[in-house]
C-alpha positions as a Python dict, from the first residue, in 0.01 Angstrom:
ca = {
    (1, 'M'): (0, 0, 0),
    (2, 'N'): (128, 335, -98),
    (3, 'H'): (114, 633, 141),
    (4, 'I'): (62, 1000, 76),
    (5, 'Y'): (288, 1256, 269),
    (6, 'N'): (409, 1614, 254),
    (7, 'M'): (771, 1599, 212),
    (8, 'L'): (1091, 1743, 41),
    (9, 'G'): (1101, 1519, -253),
    (10, 'P'): (1270, 1505, -596),
    (11, 'E'): (1066, 1792, -731),
    (12, 'G'): (1078, 2013, -419),
    (13, 'F'): (858, 2045, -118),
    (14, 'G'): (494, 1926, -175),
    (15, 'T'): (273, 1615, -160),
    (16, 'Y'): (406, 1284, -280),
    (17, 'E'): (291, 922, -299),
    (18, 'V'): (552, 690, -166),
    (19, 'D'): (591, 319, -265),
    (20, 'W'): (795, 181, 23),
    (21, 'N'): (855, -151, -165),
    (22, 'T'): (1077, 40, -431),
    (23, 'T'): (1137, 366, -234),
    (24, 'T'): (993, 576, -515),
    (25, 'F'): (835, 911, -469),
    (26, 'Q'): (568, 1046, -714),
    (27, 'R'): (427, 1397, -678),
    (28, 'V'): (58, 1395, -657),
    (29, 'S'): (-252, 1624, -569),
    (30, 'A'): (-418, 1444, -268),
    (31, 'S'): (-444, 1479, 109),
    (32, 'P'): (-140, 1386, 286),
    (33, 'K'): (-133, 1129, 567),
    (34, 'A'): (158, 1288, 757),
    (35, 'L'): (472, 1490, 703),
    (36, 'L'): (772, 1271, 602),
    (37, 'V'): (1119, 1380, 725),
    (38, 'P'): (1446, 1211, 680),
    (39, 'G'): (1620, 1101, 1000),
    (40, 'F'): (1802, 1374, 1179),
    (41, 'V'): (2182, 1432, 1154),
    (42, 'D'): (2340, 1619, 1448),
    (43, 'I'): (2700, 1730, 1379),
    (44, 'H'): (2730, 1903, 1727),
    (45, 'I'): (2606, 1722, 2033),
    (46, 'H'): (2785, 1669, 2371),
    (47, 'G'): (2524, 1434, 2530),
    (48, 'A'): (2179, 1405, 2644),
    (49, 'F'): (1959, 1227, 2900),
    (50, 'S'): (2209, 1254, 3191),
    (51, 'I'): (2489, 1106, 2961),
    (52, 'D'): (2797, 1331, 2887),
    (53, 'F'): (3033, 1214, 2603),
    (54, 'M'): (3343, 1329, 2794),
    (55, 'S'): (3282, 1088, 3078),
    (56, 'A'): (3048, 830, 2919),
    (57, 'T'): (3127, 458, 2907),
    (58, 'Q'): (3080, 265, 2593),
    (59, 'E'): (2752, 111, 2751),
    (60, 'E'): (2627, 472, 2818),
    (61, 'M'): (2710, 574, 2458),
    (62, 'L'): (2503, 282, 2330),
    (63, 'L'): (2224, 379, 2541),
    (64, 'L'): (2260, 736, 2403),
    (65, 'C'): (2216, 592, 2054),
    (66, 'D'): (1907, 425, 2147),
    (67, 'R'): (1756, 728, 2321),
    (68, 'L'): (1846, 950, 2034),
    (69, 'A'): (1695, 704, 1793),
    (70, 'E'): (1355, 746, 1982),
    (71, 'V'): (1361, 1121, 1897),
    (72, 'G'): (1429, 1084, 1537),
    (73, 'Y'): (1810, 1062, 1507),
    (74, 'E'): (1982, 871, 1218),
    (75, 'S'): (2334, 975, 1298),
    (76, 'F'): (2543, 1218, 1499),
    (77, 'L'): (2887, 1341, 1582),
    (78, 'P'): (2965, 1312, 1950),
    (79, 'T'): (3136, 1636, 2041),
    (80, 'T'): (3426, 1692, 2281),
    (81, 'V'): (3490, 2000, 2488),
    (82, 'T'): (3824, 2180, 2555),
    (83, 'A'): (4020, 1945, 2755),
    (84, 'S'): (4368, 1797, 2797),
    (85, 'V'): (4511, 1533, 2556),
    (86, 'A'): (4478, 1270, 2821),
    (87, 'D'): (4107, 1344, 2888),
    (88, 'I'): (4013, 1349, 2527),
    (89, 'Q'): (4200, 1028, 2460),
    (90, 'R'): (4014, 868, 2742),
    (91, 'T'): (3681, 984, 2601),
    (92, 'L'): (3770, 856, 2255),
    (93, 'S'): (3865, 516, 2387),
    (94, 'N'): (3500, 481, 2503),
    (95, 'L'): (3354, 571, 2160),
    (96, 'P'): (3188, 262, 2027),
    (97, 'E'): (3133, 156, 1682),
    (98, 'H'): (2761, 191, 1601),
    (99, 'E'): (2574, 285, 1270),
    (100, 'M'): (2440, 602, 1437),
    (101, 'I'): (2794, 725, 1535),
    (102, 'A'): (2954, 888, 1226),
    (103, 'G'): (3275, 985, 1394),
    (104, 'F'): (3347, 1276, 1633),
    (105, 'H'): (3361, 1652, 1648),
    (106, 'L'): (3664, 1800, 1825),
    (107, 'E'): (3543, 2137, 1966),
    (108, 'G'): (3839, 2313, 2113),
    (109, 'P'): (4091, 2323, 2252),
    (110, 'F'): (4236, 2552, 1995),
    (111, 'I'): (4010, 2843, 2063),
    (112, 'S'): (4021, 3196, 2163),
    (113, 'P'): (4030, 3286, 2543),
    (114, 'T'): (3817, 3592, 2456),
    (115, 'Y'): (3521, 3375, 2372),
    (116, 'P'): (3541, 3042, 2573),
    (117, 'G'): (3161, 3017, 2631),
    (118, 'A'): (3122, 2723, 2861),
    (119, 'Q'): (3452, 2566, 2744),
    (120, 'P'): (3699, 2524, 3038),
    (121, 'P'): (3943, 2827, 2984),
    (122, 'S'): (4226, 2653, 3170),
    (123, 'A'): (4241, 2379, 2899),
    (124, 'I'): (4259, 2617, 2596),
    (125, 'A'): (4576, 2523, 2393),
    (126, 'T'): (4784, 2653, 2121),
    (127, 'P'): (4753, 2481, 1780),
    (128, 'P'): (5041, 2237, 1746),
    (129, 'V'): (5318, 2287, 1503),
    (130, 'G'): (5497, 1973, 1373),
    (131, 'V'): (5490, 1656, 1567),
    (132, 'S'): (5304, 1684, 1893),
    (133, 'E'): (5117, 1490, 2163),
    (134, 'W'): (4793, 1601, 1982),
    (135, 'D'): (4879, 1386, 1675),
    (136, 'P'): (4689, 1063, 1782),
    (137, 'I'): (4370, 1267, 1816),
    (138, 'L'): (4428, 1497, 1504),
    (139, 'D'): (4519, 1185, 1302),
    (140, 'D'): (4240, 960, 1433),
    (141, 'P'): (4035, 861, 1119),
    (142, 'R'): (3712, 908, 1320),
    (143, 'L'): (3778, 1282, 1347),
    (144, 'K'): (3525, 1433, 1097),
    (145, 'L'): (3490, 1801, 1219),
    (146, 'I'): (3688, 2039, 1432),
    (147, 'T'): (3604, 2381, 1573),
    (148, 'L'): (3893, 2627, 1618),
    (149, 'A'): (3960, 2993, 1618),
    (150, 'P'): (4117, 3089, 1286),
    (151, 'E'): (4297, 3392, 1440),
    (152, 'V'): (4490, 3204, 1678),
    (153, 'P'): (4866, 3154, 1581),
    (154, 'G'): (4905, 2815, 1406),
    (155, 'A'): (4539, 2766, 1353),
    (156, 'L'): (4547, 2806, 963),
    (157, 'D'): (4844, 2560, 921),
    (158, 'L'): (4630, 2309, 1131),
    (159, 'S'): (4317, 2378, 922),
    (160, 'M'): (4497, 2310, 605),
    (161, 'R'): (4661, 1988, 747),
    (162, 'L'): (4319, 1863, 836),
    (163, 'M'): (4128, 1980, 543),
    (164, 'K'): (4368, 1791, 306),
    (165, 'R'): (4261, 1463, 466),
    (166, 'G'): (3895, 1537, 459),
    (167, 'V'): (3818, 1682, 800),
    (168, 'K'): (3579, 1971, 791),
    (169, 'V'): (3704, 2274, 978),
    (170, 'S'): (3458, 2520, 1151),
    (171, 'M'): (3523, 2866, 1310),
    (172, 'G'): (3402, 2911, 1652),
    (173, 'H'): (3480, 3023, 2003),
    (174, 'T'): (3664, 3298, 1815),
    (175, 'N'): (3745, 3669, 1798),
    (176, 'A'): (3819, 3674, 1448),
    (177, 'T'): (3760, 3997, 1250),
    (178, 'Y'): (3582, 3985, 916),
    (179, 'D'): (3916, 3973, 745),
    (180, 'E'): (4063, 3705, 968),
    (181, 'A'): (3754, 3492, 917),
    (182, 'R'): (3784, 3547, 536),
    (183, 'Y'): (4147, 3439, 553),
    (184, 'G'): (4053, 3127, 741),
    (185, 'F'): (3815, 3028, 458),
    (186, 'E'): (4113, 3062, 226),
    (187, 'F'): (4287, 2807, 439),
    (188, 'G'): (4026, 2540, 459),
    (189, 'V'): (3772, 2654, 703),
    (190, 'S'): (3417, 2580, 573),
    (191, 'H'): (3171, 2603, 869),
    (192, 'S'): (3066, 2850, 1140),
    (193, 'T'): (3011, 2685, 1487),
    (194, 'H'): (2690, 2779, 1662),
    (195, 'T'): (2669, 3102, 1474),
    (196, 'F'): (2613, 3418, 1690),
    (197, 'N'): (2716, 3231, 2002),
    (198, 'A'): (3084, 3252, 2136),
    (199, 'M'): (3214, 3470, 1839),
    (200, 'R'): (3295, 3820, 1751),
    (201, 'P'): (2959, 3983, 1680),
    (202, 'L'): (2834, 4178, 1383),
    (203, 'H'): (2903, 4550, 1410),
    (204, 'H'): (2842, 4802, 1122),
    (205, 'R'): (3207, 4920, 1097),
    (206, 'E'): (3369, 4574, 1165),
    (207, 'A'): (3135, 4288, 1051),
    (208, 'G'): (3333, 4037, 1259),
    (209, 'T'): (3305, 3660, 1252),
    (210, 'V'): (2930, 3671, 1241),
    (211, 'G'): (2920, 3913, 954),
    (212, 'Y'): (3145, 3694, 744),
    (213, 'A'): (2950, 3386, 832),
    (214, 'M'): (2635, 3560, 698),
    (215, 'A'): (2782, 3733, 400),
    (216, 'N'): (2971, 3444, 242),
    (217, 'D'): (2727, 3208, 57),
    (218, 'S'): (2981, 2913, 85),
    (219, 'V'): (2976, 2888, 462),
    (220, 'Y'): (2765, 2637, 638),
    (221, 'T'): (2635, 2810, 937),
    (222, 'E'): (2540, 2602, 1247),
    (223, 'L'): (2238, 2733, 1434),
    (224, 'I'): (2116, 2630, 1784),
    (225, 'Y'): (1753, 2711, 1751),
    (226, 'D'): (1612, 2667, 2108),
    (227, 'R'): (1512, 3030, 2084),
    (228, 'L'): (1735, 3097, 2381),
    (229, 'H'): (2084, 3089, 2217),
    (230, 'V'): (1952, 3290, 1908),
    (231, 'S'): (1634, 3507, 1898),
    (232, 'T'): (1380, 3436, 1635),
    (233, 'P'): (1460, 3787, 1468),
    (234, 'A'): (1827, 3712, 1458),
    (235, 'A'): (1762, 3368, 1316),
    (236, 'K'): (1541, 3512, 1059),
    (237, 'L'): (1819, 3754, 951),
    (238, 'L'): (2068, 3454, 925),
    (239, 'A'): (1797, 3245, 720),
    (240, 'K'): (1747, 3537, 487),
    (241, 'C'): (2117, 3573, 422),
    (242, 'K'): (2205, 3218, 375),
    (243, 'P'): (2137, 2997, 68),
    (244, 'Q'): (1882, 2731, 150),
    (245, 'D'): (2133, 2454, 170),
    (246, 'K'): (2377, 2639, 409),
    (247, 'L'): (2174, 2658, 728),
    (248, 'V'): (2257, 2363, 960),
    (249, 'A'): (2052, 2301, 1272),
    (250, 'V'): (2257, 2159, 1561),
    (251, 'S'): (2143, 2077, 1904),
    (252, 'D'): (2467, 2143, 2101),
    (253, 'S'): (2282, 1921, 2351),
    (254, 'T'): (2441, 1836, 2678),
    (255, 'M'): (2371, 1591, 2956),
    (256, 'A'): (2116, 1820, 3095),
    (257, 'T'): (1871, 1747, 2802),
    (258, 'G'): (1581, 1566, 2949),
    (259, 'M'): (1672, 1651, 3316),
    (260, 'P'): (1403, 1836, 3531),
    (261, 'P'): (1452, 2210, 3594),
    (262, 'N'): (1644, 2372, 3885),
    (263, 'L'): (1898, 2101, 3941),
    (264, 'Q'): (2261, 2202, 4019),
    (265, 'I'): (2504, 1959, 3864),
    (266, 'K'): (2863, 1925, 3753),
    (267, 'M'): (2942, 1930, 3388),
    (268, 'W'): (3298, 1963, 3251),
    (269, 'G'): (3422, 2051, 3580),
    (270, 'L'): (3173, 2352, 3602),
    (271, 'D'): (2864, 2400, 3829),
    (272, 'V'): (2559, 2435, 3596),
    (273, 'V'): (2187, 2473, 3665),
    (274, 'T'): (1911, 2310, 3450),
    (275, 'G'): (1610, 2517, 3354),
    (276, 'P'): (1311, 2469, 3140),
    (277, 'G'): (1477, 2375, 2809),
    (278, 'S'): (1813, 2526, 2912),
    (279, 'V'): (2132, 2479, 3101),
    (280, 'R'): (2335, 2771, 3248),
    (281, 'L'): (2649, 2835, 3443),
    (282, 'A'): (2576, 2867, 3805),
    (283, 'A'): (2827, 3148, 3833),
    (284, 'N'): (2691, 3399, 3602),
    (285, 'G'): (2379, 3251, 3419),
    (286, 'S'): (2546, 3216, 3097),
    (287, 'L'): (2421, 2938, 2863),
    (288, 'A'): (2630, 2631, 2882),
    (289, 'G'): (2523, 2431, 2577),
    (290, 'S'): (2169, 2344, 2529),
    (291, 'A'): (1893, 2118, 2677),
    (292, 'I'): (1721, 2022, 2353),
    (293, 'T'): (1735, 1757, 2078),
    (294, 'L'): (1720, 1811, 1704),
    (295, 'L'): (1341, 1714, 1737),
    (296, 'D'): (1291, 2022, 1946),
    (297, 'A'): (1492, 2230, 1707),
    (298, 'F'): (1291, 2095, 1418),
    (299, 'R'): (966, 2193, 1577),
    (300, 'N'): (1088, 2550, 1651),
    (301, 'L'): (1209, 2586, 1293),
    (302, 'A'): (888, 2449, 1132),
    (303, 'Q'): (674, 2670, 1347),
    (304, 'D'): (884, 2978, 1276),
    (305, 'F'): (1022, 2923, 923),
    (306, 'G'): (820, 2645, 761),
    (307, 'E'): (850, 2284, 722),
    (308, 'E'): (1085, 2281, 418),
    (309, 'T'): (1353, 2494, 620),
    (310, 'A'): (1317, 2277, 903),
    (311, 'I'): (1377, 1952, 697),
    (312, 'R'): (1668, 2101, 515),
    (313, 'A'): (1830, 2240, 829),
    (314, 'C'): (1790, 1914, 1047),
    (315, 'S'): (1808, 1638, 795),
    (316, 'I'): (1956, 1738, 451),
    (317, 'N'): (2202, 2025, 513),
    (318, 'P'): (2401, 1856, 788),
    (319, 'R'): (2476, 1579, 543),
    (320, 'L'): (2569, 1834, 274),
    (321, 'S'): (2803, 2012, 513),
    (322, 'M'): (2999, 1698, 584),
    (323, 'S'): (3005, 1577, 215),
    (324, 'W'): (2792, 1282, 312),
    (325, 'P'): (2558, 1124, 60),
    (326, 'I'): (2183, 1225, 74),
    (327, 'Q'): (2061, 865, 115),
    (328, 'P'): (1852, 856, 425),
    (329, 'R'): (1836, 524, 594),
    (330, 'V'): (1553, 639, 835),
    (331, 'Y'): (1229, 834, 763),
    (332, 'L'): (1013, 978, 1020),
    (333, 'E'): (632, 1019, 999),
    (334, 'M'): (520, 1330, 1190),
    (335, 'D'): (163, 1465, 1280),
    (336, 'K'): (52, 1827, 1261),
    (337, 'N'): (220, 1886, 1597),
    (338, 'Y'): (544, 1752, 1473),
    (339, 'E'): (520, 1441, 1695),
    (340, 'I'): (688, 1126, 1560),
    (341, 'V'): (395, 893, 1484),
    (342, 'G'): (584, 638, 1264),
    (343, 'R'): (927, 540, 1158),
    (344, 'R'): (1044, 375, 833),
    (345, 'V'): (1392, 218, 826),
    (346, 'L'): (1518, 126, 486),
    (347, 'S'): (1713, -205, 446),
}
């Protein structure tokens, strides 16, 4: 039996009849059964459901895969935080092989002390030159994406080194001027990490990191759309500036996702407090990552910017940004409230 869905299909967004036996899509004029969405791909996630990648066991990471699958994930890049070589190596030793785990994202430690965000400032490091203790991590074939500050001495050489072997490089936690950001993109940088957050802001006389990310049509721009990290008007400006294939939703989810509010917990050696849909540093109230999944981001984007934008940002563009094939293995059936009511897994 064929099914009718609204979806982003071969002829654009519209209503399609889907034959699941042959996985073919035919545009039709009919009443759709549901919204069909390819499984989510999250290229920036630190953890969720009380599990933190930096301290998780293999068993906990496998449990995280199961929990993320329940909320629509097809794959993700577990993301480190700024830490010592030994701490990151210990974390990576517990990264299991699993069809959902596409590698890892190294966020830091080669970032600017001016914009550490919730990254532990004491662990910020200088990009290595030549042979270094960082080589086992930087040469790990599972490394798929790195966040660094392009203006930091040595960062551009590291960017070129990693880009040449297929690692994507993103500017984040950075004080780069517009020109420094532009220079970074000449040396292999291709992404902007959680755009607007923890980076030099847009100013009308010096457009900064944000200005370059918005102005360059080639830049893939991450967006944490929990409506807290970035306001709806600012997200609208970003969406208007970017080609439709360059806006990439990320969760930046932490272990606080799924926890009740008003808990004070330790995360990355810092005291943080959970809130409704948020997690903040206890010391000053600054946001410390998010407490949402991509399903939450999808709902917010669909409500504020439309279903096509949400599908592209959460399911299609993350794959494009990583040069991964657009061949979803998982499809989600959603109702009008963007609740997952069905799931199709292709063999």
